[in-house]
N, C-alpha and C positions, 0 to 999 in steps of 0.2 A: 653323438658328437654333432656339433653344429657345423654346417657347411662353411667353407672359407669366406664366401661373399657375405653371408649373414653375419659372421663374426666381425667382418670389416665394417659393416653398417652399424652394428650395435656398439661397437668400440667408439663410434663418433659421439661426442658430447651432445646430449639431448635428443639423439635419434630415437631412442626407445620411447621416450615420452611423446614426441611428435607423432610416431607411427601409431602409437596406442590411441592417442586422441583422434587421429584421422580415421582410424578403423573402429573407433567406438568400443575399444576393449581395454583391459587393464595392462599396465606395463608388465605385470607378472605374466600374463598370457603371452605378450611379445617375447619376454625372456625365456619362456619354455619352448619356443619354435626351435626345431632342428634345422629347418629350412623355411623360407617365406611360403606360407600356403598359396595355393593357385589363386584363390579369390582375393589375395592381398597384394598380389605382384604389382599391378598398375598403381595401387596407392603408394607402395614402398618405392617404386621408381620415380614417382613424381616428386616424393619428398626428398629422396637421396640424390637424384640426378643419375643414377645407374640406369642402364637400359634393361628393359624386361628380359631380354635374352642373357645378359650378364647374371642376372638374379636367378632365372629358372631356365637355363638352356634346353631342359628337357621338355619344356612347355612352348617357349617362344623361340622361333627361328631367328638367326642373325639377319638384319636387314643388310642388303647389298646395294651400294651405290649404283645408280642406273648409269650406264656408260652412254655418253653422248656420241652419236655417229654423225658423219657428214651427210648432208642431204644429197641425193643422187641427182 
C-alpha cells in the first residue's frame, strides 16, 4: 500500500513523468514506489513543492521557524 503523501503526489497530472525524468528512471519504477525512496526525497520535494519532512518524516525533521527575541 502506498503512503498517503505519495498517493497525493502521483495523483497530480504529469507528476510521475516529471519525477521519473528528474530521477532518470522509468515511470513504471516511480509507480511501483510504496513511499518515496530516501535518495529521491529532495528531487521529489523540488518538483512537487512539498517539504522533505512532509514526504518522509521518518528521515527529515520538521523545520521550526526561529523566534526573534529582543536584543538586551
